[in-house]
N, C-alpha and C positions, 0 to 999 in steps of 0.2 A: 167433389160429387159424393152423395151419400145415398143409401138405399133406405127407403122408408116403407114399413110394412103396416098395412091396415087390415085388421080382421073384421069381417062383416062389412056393413055399409054405413054405419053411423058413428064410427070411432073418430075422435078428433085427430087431426094430422099434426104432427110435430116436425118442424124443420130445423136443420142445423147448418150453419154456414161458418166456415173457418173455426169450427170447434165451439161456436156459441149458439145458444138457442135463439132463433129469430122468428119474428112474426111472419107467418106465411102470407104471401101476397094473394090477392083475389085471383081465382082460377076460372078459366073457361073450359067447358066440357065438350068433347067431340065424340060422336059415334064414328067408329072406324069406317063404316060404309058411306060416310058423308064427306070424307076428306080424301085427297089424293094419296094413294099408297100402292104398294106392290106386295103380293102374297108370295111367299116362298114355300114350296112343298105342296104335295097333294092335299086337298081338303074338299069340303062340300061347298060348291059354289052357291052363293045366295043365302047361306045359313049364318045368322049372327046370334050370339057372339061367335067369332071365328075360332074353330077348334083346330089345334095343331096336333098331328099324329106322328110325324116322322122326324128322324134326325135331320137337323138343318132347316126344318120348316119354321116359318115365322113371318114377320112383316118388315117392310122397308119404308122409310119416310124421308122426305126432305123438308126440314122445318127450321124456321128461325123463331127463337123465343128466349126469354130469360130463364125459363125452366120448363121441363117436360116430364110428365108422369104418365104411366100406363097402368091400367088395372088388369092384372092377370089372375085368372081363377085356376087353382090347382087342387086336385083331389087324388088320393092314393091310399092304399092300405099296405102295400109292400114296397113299391118302387116310386120314390119321390121324383119330382120333376126338377131338372136343372136347366138354367137359361144362360145364354151369352148375350151381352150387349156390345155392339160395335158402334163407335162414334167416329165418323169420318174415316172409316176403314180400320180403325185401331180397336182392339179388344180392350174395353174399359171395365167390364163387369162380368163375373162368372159366379153364379150363386145358385143355391137350392131354394125352391119356393116352398114356404110353409103351406099347410092345409088351409083352404079357404080362398077368399078373394083378397088379393094383395095389391095395394097401390105402391108402385115401384117408382122411385126417382131415377130417371134416366140421366138428367143433368139439371143443375140449377146454378144461379149466380153467374150466368153467361151473358155475353153481350147480345141483347135481343135483336140487334140488326144483322147479326152474322148468321147465315144459314148453316145447317149441319145435316149430314147424311147419317141416319140412324137405322141400324138393323137390330131387331130383337129376335133371336133364334132359339129354338128348342135344341138342347144338347142331347137329351135322352131319346133313345130309339123307341119305336112302337113297342109297348110292354103288354104282350098277351098274357104274361104271368100275373098281371094285376088287373082284374076286371074293373076296378074302380079308378084306374089311372086316367086322368083327364087333364088337359091344359087348354084353356081358352083365353082369347084376347077380348077384353071388354072395351071400356072407354079410354080416351086419352085426355090429358089435361095440360093446359099451358097458362101462362100469364095472359092477361087480356089482349096483349099485342101479338100473340103468337100467330104464325102464318105457316101454312103448309103448301108445298109446291109439287108439281108433277114429278113422278118417278118413271123414267123411260124404261122401255123394254131393252134389255141388253141384246147385243147382236147375235149371241149364240145361246142355245139351250142344250144342256147336257143332263141326261138321266143316269144315275148310278144305281146299279142293282147288285146286292151282295149280302154279306153276312157281317160278323162283328168287325172285320177289317174295314168295311165301308161305313159302319156305324161309328167308328172311332173308339171302340172299346180299348181300355188300357192306356189311353193317352193322358188320362188325368189320374196320376198315382205313381208311387215309387216302384222301382224295379221289383222289389221283393213282395209287393202287395198282390195277394191272390184271392182275397175275398170278392165275391161277385155282388155288386150293387150298382145302382144307376149313377152314382157319382163318378164312376170310372170312365164315363163317356165324355168326349169333348169334340163337338162338331167342327169347330173352327181350327182345330189342329190336324184334322184328317186330310187325306189326299183329295177327296172330292172338293172340299172348300178351297184348298190350296190351288188346285188346277183351275177352278172357276175364277179365282181372283187373277191368276196369271193371264188368262185370255179374256177376261171381262165377260164371263158367261153367267147366265142364270143356271142354277142346278137344283136337282131334286134327288133325294135318296129313297130307295125302296130296299130296305136292308133290315136284317134281323139276326142277332147273334145266335150261333148254333145251328142255323138253318142251312139247307143246301139246295142243289138243283134236283137231286134224286132222293136224298136222305139227310136227316139231321145228324148231328155228331153222335147221337145216342141210338141211331137206327130207326128213329120215328119217321115213317114214310109220309106222314101227313104234314110234317113241319118242313115244307119245301116252298120256296118263293113262287114258282110258276103257278101253283094252285090258287094263289091269292093276288097275282099280279094285276088282274083286270078289275079289281075292286079298289076302292079308295084306300082302305087299310084293313082289308078283310080279316086278317088274323086276330084283330082285337076282339075281346069278349066283354060281356057286361052290358047292362041296360044303357049306361052312359055313352056307349060306343056303337049304338045301333046304326047311326048314319055312316060309320066307318065301313060298313059292309055293303054300302051302295055300289052299284056298278060305276066304274070310272069312265068318264067321257073323254076319250083320247083326242078328240078334236079341239078340246080346250087348250091343250099345251102339247105341241108336237116338237120333240127334241131334234136337234141337228145331229146328235151323237148319243148312243146308248153304250155305257161302259158296264160290262158284266164281270163281277169278280166272285164267282162261285166255284166250289170244288174243294175248298179247304176243309169243310166239315164232312163232305162225302168221303174224303180220304181217311178219316179217322177210323182206326180198326174197329171201334165199337159200332160204327155204322154198318159194317158188314155189307158194303155196297159192291155188287158185282160190276166190274168195269164196263161190261157190255150194256148193262142197264143204265149206267151213267152216260155212256155214249149216246144211247137212244134218247135219254132225257135232255141232253144238250141239244140234239137235233130238233126235238119237239119244241123246246123252249124258244129256239131261234125262229121257228116257223111262227110261233105266237108273237114274238117281238116284231118280226117283219110285218105281220098282218096289222098290228096295232101302231107301228111306227114306220110307215111305208117309205119315207125319204131319209131316214137316219142312217148314218154310219153305225155299225155295231162292232164294238171291240170287246173281245173276251180276253180278260187278263187273268193270270193265275201264277202262283209260285211263291208268294211272300212267306208262306209257312210250309213250303215243301212242294215237290213235283210228282208225288206218287201217282196221280191220275192224269198227268199231262198227256200221255199218249192217247187215252180214251177221249179226253176233251177235244184234242186235235182231230181225232177220227170223227167225233160227232159233228164238228164244224165242217170237216171235209165232206161228210155224208150229206149234210144240209146243202152245201154249195153245189155238189154234183146233182142233187135232186132238184134244186130250185134255180141254179144258174145265177146265184146272187154274189156279185163281186164286191159288194160293200159290207162284207162281213170278214173280220180278220181275227187271228189269234196272236197274242203277244205274251211271251213268257217273261215273268219277272224274276229277278234274282232272289234267292232265299235269304231272309234276314239272318244276320249273324247274331250271336248272343249279345254283343255290345250294342246292337241296335234295338234290343227288346226293351219294353216298358212294363207297366203293370199287367198282371194276369197273363204273363208270357205272350204278350201281343206286341207287334211292332210299334216302335216309338216314333217320335217326331222326325228324326233323321230319315228313317225308312219311308215314312209317308211323303216327305219332301222329295225323295228320290223318285218315287212312283209318279208324283205330280209333274216333275220335270220330264220324265220319260214320256208321259202321256201328252204333255204340252208339245213336244217335238213331233209326235205322231199326228196330233190334231191340227197343228199348223199346216201340215201338208194336206190333210184331208179336208179341212174347212177353210183354208186360207185364213186361219185365225190370227195371223200376224197383223191383220187389219183391226187391231184392238182400238175402239173409239177412244180418243183422247181429247183433252181440253187444253188449248194453248192460247196464250195472250201474246200480243205484239211485244217485241223486245223492249219497246219504249215503256211498256207497263210492267216494270220490274222493280225490285226493291230499290228504294232510294230515289224514285222518279220525282220530277217536279212537273206539275200540271199547270197549264196556263190559266191565270185567274180572270182574264177578260173574255174568255171564250167558253162555250159549253164544253164539258168534259167528254171526250170521245173514248169509249171503251170498245176494243175490237180484238178479234182473234179467230180461231177455228175450233169447231166441234164436229160431231157427227151430223150429217145432213138431217134436217128435220127435228133435231133435238131442241128442247126448250132450254134456254140459257138465261140465268139470272145474275145480276151484279148488284152488290150492296156497297155503297160508299157513304161514309159519314151519315148513317141512318137513313139514307135514301136508297130506294130499291127500284130497279128497272128490269124488265123481262122481255125477251124476244125469242125468235126461232131461227136456228141456223139455216142458211139457204142450201140449195142443192150442192154447191161446192164446199159446204162446211163453214163458209165465212159468216160471222155474225157481227153486228154493230149495235152498240147501245150509246145513249147520250144522257148525261146528267146536266142539269142547268148550271149556269155560271156560278162559281163558288168563290167566296171571299178567300183572300190569301191566308195561309196559316198551315198548321200541321204539327206533328205528323199524324197522318191518317192511315187507315188500312182499307184496302180494296179486296173484296171477296167475290169471286166469280165461280159459279157452279152450274152444272147441267143436270138434267133429269136422269142421267145414268149414275149420278153420284160422284162424278169427277169434280174436282174442286181445286182452285188456285187461290192462294192467299198472298197478297202483295202488301208488305209492311213498309213503314217509314216513308210514306208519300207526303210530299209537300205541295202546296198550291202557291204559285207565285208568278214571276215573269220568266217566260221561256223565249230564248232567241236562237235562231238558226245562224251559225257562223261558218262562212265558207270562203274559199279562195284558193290561192296557191301558197308558195313557201312562206310568205309573210304571215298568213294565218296558220300555216302548218307548223311553224317554229314553236317548239315546246319550251316549257319552263326550265327543263333540263339545260337548254342552251344558254339561258340567262341567269342561272342559279348564282353565279359568282357576282353578278351585277346587283342582285337583290337578295342578299343573305338574310336581311331582317324580315323581308316579306315572307320568305320561305319559312323562317323560324316561327312566325306568328300567323301562318296561313290557315290554321284550323278554324273552319266555319261550317257548321251544319247547314247553313243557308246558301252555300254556293256549291252547285253540283254540275257535273259535266257528263255528257253521253257522247263518246267518240266513236265514229265509224272508221273501221280500218279501210285502207285503199281497196277499192273494188270497181270494176267496170263491167258493163253489160251492153252489147250492141244489138240485142234482140228485142229490146223494148223495156219499158219501165217495170221495175220490180215492185211487188206489193209490200214486201217486208225487207228491211235492211239485213244484210248477211252477217253483220257483227254489231257489237255495241253493248255496253252496260253502263249503268250510272255509277259515278264515283264522287265522293264528297271531297271538298278541299281539305286535305290533311297532308302532313309532311311526307307520308309514304305513298301518296297518290298524285300530288300536285305536279310532280316533275313531268308527267305525261299530258298535262293540260296544255292547250294552246295558250301561249303567253298573251297574245292579243286578246283572245276571248276571255282569259282569266282576269286581266286588268279591266276589261270592259265590265265584266260581271261584278268585280269588286267595287268599282265606282258606282255602278247602278245600285248595288245593295247599300252602299253608304248613303246615297241620296234618297232612296225610297224605303229602306228597311225591309223590303220584300225578299223572300227566298228567290234565288235566281237559278234557272236551269239553262245550261248551254248545250245545244246540239251541235257538235263540231264535226264538219265534213269538209276536208280540204286535201289538196295534193300539190306538193311542190312542183313547179314547172308547168302546171296545167294552164290551158287556155280557156277563155270564156266560152268558146263554142263547145267544149267538152261538157259544160254544165248546162247546156240548153237542149231542149227537146226538138224532135223533128218538126213539130208545129212551129216552134219559135224560130227555126232556121229556114222556114219556107222561103224560097227564092235564092238561097245560097246553095246552088246546085252542086258546086265543087265540094262543099262540106258534106252535103247529104250523100254524094257519091262515095266519099271517104267512109262515112258510116256504113254504107252498104257493103263495101269491101270487107270491113272488119266484122261484119255480121257472120261471115263465113268462118266457123270455128277452126277449120283446117288451115285456112289462110292465116288466121290470128296466131295459131300455134306455130306455124311455120315462121312467122315474123319474129316471134319470141325466141324460137330456137336459133334463127339466124343471128339475132343480136348477141346471144350468149356465145355462139361459136366464133363469131368474128372478134368479139372482145377478148375471149380467151386466147385465140390464135395470135392476135396482135401483141398481147402482153407476154405470151410465151416466147415469141420471136424476139421481142425486145430484151427479155431476161437472158436469152441465149447469147445475144450479141454484146450484152453489157459488160464492159471491161471491169467495172467496179465489182460486179458479182463474181467474176472470174478471179480477181486479185484481192478479194476480201477488203475492199475499201471501207467497210463499216468499222474497221479497226483504226482507220486514219488514212489520209491521202498522202502519197509521196509527192515531192516537190516538182518532179519532172512534168513540164507542160501545164502546171497548175496556174489557173488565172485567179484574179482577185475581183471581188464585187462588193458593193455596198448594199446591205440589206437591212430593212425590207425595201423592195422595189418592184415596179411593174417592168417585166423584161423588155417590153417594147421600148423602154427608155434606156436600155443598156445594150452591150455588145451581144446579148442573147436574144435580141429582137427576132421573132419569127421561129425560134428554136422549137423543134418537136423531138421528143425522145426522153432519155434519162439523164439526169444531172446529179452529181454528188457534191455536197457542200460540207466544209469542215471549219470549225472554230475551236481554237484553244482558249480555255478560260481558267481562271484561278479560283479555287475554292478555299476560303479561310478555314482555319482549324475548327472554328465553332460550328460550321455547317457540315464538316466532313463526317461521313458515316451515318448521317441522318436522312430520313426520307425527305423528298422534296417534290415540288410541283414544277413541271416544265410547260410553260405557256408560249406557243409559237404562232399566234395570230391565226390567219387562214392562208391557204396556198392553193394554187392551180397547177396540177389537178390532184394528184395523190402523193402521199409521202410515207416514208418509214424513217424512224429516228433511232439513233444509237448513241449511248453515252459509254465511253471507255469500252467500246466493242459490243456492248450488250443492248439488245433491242428494248426500247422503253415504250414504243407505241407506233401506231400506223392509222391512217385514215384514207378511205378509198375514193373520196370525191371532194370537190372544192369547198363546199359550204360550211361544214362544221368547224368550230374553233378547235385548234390543236391544243388540247389540254391533257397532258400525260403525267402519270405518277412515276416518280423515280424511287425505286426501292431503297431501303436502308442498306448501308455498307457499299453502295455502288460509287458514291462520291468520295474522293480522298483529298486530303489536304494538299494544296499545291495545284499543279497543272492537270486539267482534265480535258477530254476531247468529246465534242459533240459533232456527230456526222448525220447529215440529212440526205436521204435519197429522194429526189423529186421526179415524178413522171409528168411530163407535159404532153398532152394528147393532141392539141390542135394549134400550137404556136402562140398560145395566149397565156403563157406562164407568168406567175407572179408570186411574191410574198407580199400580201396586201399591206400597203402603207397605212399608217394610222392605227395599227393594232399594236398590242404589247408583245414583245419578244424577250422573255426573261425566265430565269430559274430562281425559285425562292423556297424558303421554309421559315420557320419561326426564328431562325438564327440570322437570316440575312437575305438579300436580294442581289442577283447578278444579272446585269443588262447584257443581252445577247445580240442586240442590234449593232450595226457597224460593219467593219471589214470582215469578209469571209473568203476563204480559199475555195475554189471550185474546179471540177474537172467534168468533162463530158464522158458519160458511160457508154452511150450509144445514140446515134442519130436515127430517126425513123420518119417514115411518111405519117401523115395524120391517121389517127385511128378511124376505122370505117364508121360512117355516120350511124348513130343509133336510131332506130325507129321506135320512138316512145309511144308504145301502143296504148298506154293509159290516157293519152292526151287527145285522142281522136273525138270527132264530133259526136255528141249524144251519150258517150259511154259513161261518163261520171254522173250526168243527169239521171240516167236510167237506174244506176246502182246506189247513188249516194244522196240524191236530191228527191226524186219522185217518191221513194218509199218513206221519206220523212214528212211528206205533206199530209198524211193522215193524222199527224200529231200537231194539235193546234199550237201556234207560236204567236208571240207578240210582235215579232219583226225579224228582219234579215240584216245581218252584218256581212258585207262583201269586201274582201281585201285581195285584189288581183289586178293584173294589168301588164306587168313587165314583159311577160312572154308574148303578149299580143302587140307590143310596141312595134316590132319590125315586120309584122304580118300585114298583108294587103287589105284585110277585111275591115269594114267600117265599125270601129269600136263603139262609137256613139250610138249607132243603130242597134248593134248587138246588145248594148247595155239597156237601151230602152225596151228592147224585146224581152230581155231577162226580167226587168222590173214588172212589165205587164204580165209576162208568162208566169212568174212566181206568184203574183197576186191572184191570178186566175187559178193556179194550182192549189193554193191554200184557201181559195174561195173567200177572199177578202180584198176588195178593190182599194182599200185604204191602208193596206198592210205597210208599215214603215219599212223603208229600205235605206240602210245606212252604208255608205261606202267610204273607204279610206283612200285618199289620193296617194299616188306614188311619191316616195321621198326623192330627194336629189342626191342619189348615191353615186358619187363621182366616178369611181373606177369602172362600174358597169355601163356608164354612159359614153365611154370613149368610142365604142364601136357603133353607137346609136345616136349620133349628134342630132339634137332636136326632136327625137322621137318621144322621149318621156314627157317633156313639157306639152307636146301635142296631145298625148294620151291623157295627161292630167286635165287638159282643157275639155276633152270629151267627157271625162268623169264629172267635171263641174257642170257642163251643159245638160247632162243626163238628169 
């Protein structure tokens, strides 16, 4: 960005872009009073061009354009005018205006489709010392495609009344700088601006260096703020400022709070102010302020430059309160600034102003409930890296302040709407061809703005189910090392919802989730089934593919169905009703934890292996022998519940000794802890994960070594799963660990108390992990579930049909593709369910 100055009105405009002279594009001219805008600071309503008088006064715009210029008129004989430009809340320009009419480049070479919030503010305070000082806003200029949007009123209005501390004197300059000039002021560094930004308030300053409530710093009794408070900017002189002396109409802008910071000049010895006179002046000014601002909180702050008059100021406030009974007036003492906090002209610097802003923020949060700062948020789905469905209209939704205008820009398309009473807003763009990356920009008329980068448009699928879908790439990494090594693909992205249930009803927004690209450092958390599906789909279509992954191991289909879908299943609906009681749900969770912990503690106490340190090896007394792997139902351990200790001696060749190694021990039921030569090398707390442990270097020694496994069997269904690999290996060799093992019983136990899996109940997963996804258009559903429903009495065929119909209704697409994966013939888990899985697979086929 560059600043371009034009003197007069007929001078040719020269533009520079990236250091090169460029031909200026054709420009469109706008009168300020013909476009949406907001005026900051007191001025003369209805008078154009707009004249700016006070520190922090100016204009605010919401605009999309390739370039934006503004014409500012500046006149002075002593005190030049300084201006700040803020772009999307960031200070991007701070400069002095030359004499005359100046065309200023606010920005150029910008994306014309992306909207920006622009504020152009006067830095310099009202200059009564210079009767020729004038600053006016004339026309604005954009490229032909420029567009202006509404600027909303902010929820709070604050008026600041004060002296040089309020005007920001000294904030622009070095510590030793003592010369007085208009360049030492900086509006956007002072506490009024900082506070307003913190609570998203509009603010105005009525402030003048050297002036007081009773006397100026030099004893001038006419240079006092109260005498001019009821005029627009009445202390200004000169013919050019005649309108500044107009009476101010307080009905035009009623503040929620008035912050007075006066007294620092009255306390100057040269002022020779009698404390009693100051006290009466404070009381009188408060009466004026209350008359003019009947509903505002009035805060009098004082002390940044000393507390010499603190007592009389407090008395003046107290006198007013006693006389008027006004409880909405307060005094707040400020800490005196240290030498290290000072800036130019012996005035407080940025740190001191920030401390005051923070202090006032805490006060006003309580007085105004100003913690309710309006914000603009988008759905979690509309975040960096998102993939949007290419066959459906693009849905943009989120929350803003009620009634505020919200605009979205996507790939040079613009849509605008108004947030409803609950703050929710929805926008829709037409179907978009696949491609990307694109940027989404959403902003509201408060100036809030959200930019979402790196968006792709392609095929989006909702992938759900139980452990088959939930199983992550981490669990299969050793089976697909080449796939993981070459997985980087910008066109495959996943949005994973963490486990969550809700029995009170469907959530509007998922409680977790973010988009991740397929890369070596992220893919391990991808669903393996969903990833390979996305990979194949991308190979066949070339489209970017987005996966919305919502699954939970062990879950049943009715957990993923709504109350409407379960109509007629009274038992399941009654279950959902019970778990709707938060106290009941918390009690069930607590009972699960307490029962499990108590069972394991009791088992550990009775375990002879724990008492006799069998992790170092089993003695031969009473030791049995068993061939492993095996399902215990086929051995003498049939029906055993409790703790078992297994030992195997194995020989390590010299080449493998001292080297780190991998210990792979298939899967086991239920939990295990493993030791090599007495040192623990790993443990797993439940049956499903593969036992893959790292053996540290120096643990293995040449010759005989000992591996001990402590296995806890919770319900008489123990096993070392046949068909898995049981071995130890490194680059120097492989040692097979299957075969004959010695074992001993540590302790016998009753079965562990049954766990109430509270996350599996009817409607809970639907409400938290399915319904909130339905706002996000998808191409289809992939469903991989069934084994947990196989032994249950409910009609899986009927439930599946209800799910298909219900999901299509939910996503508002009666032809939404629904793909399901039939259950595999996994032998070991079918022993206790003879005939159940084939029957369920037939239900899946019929559905």
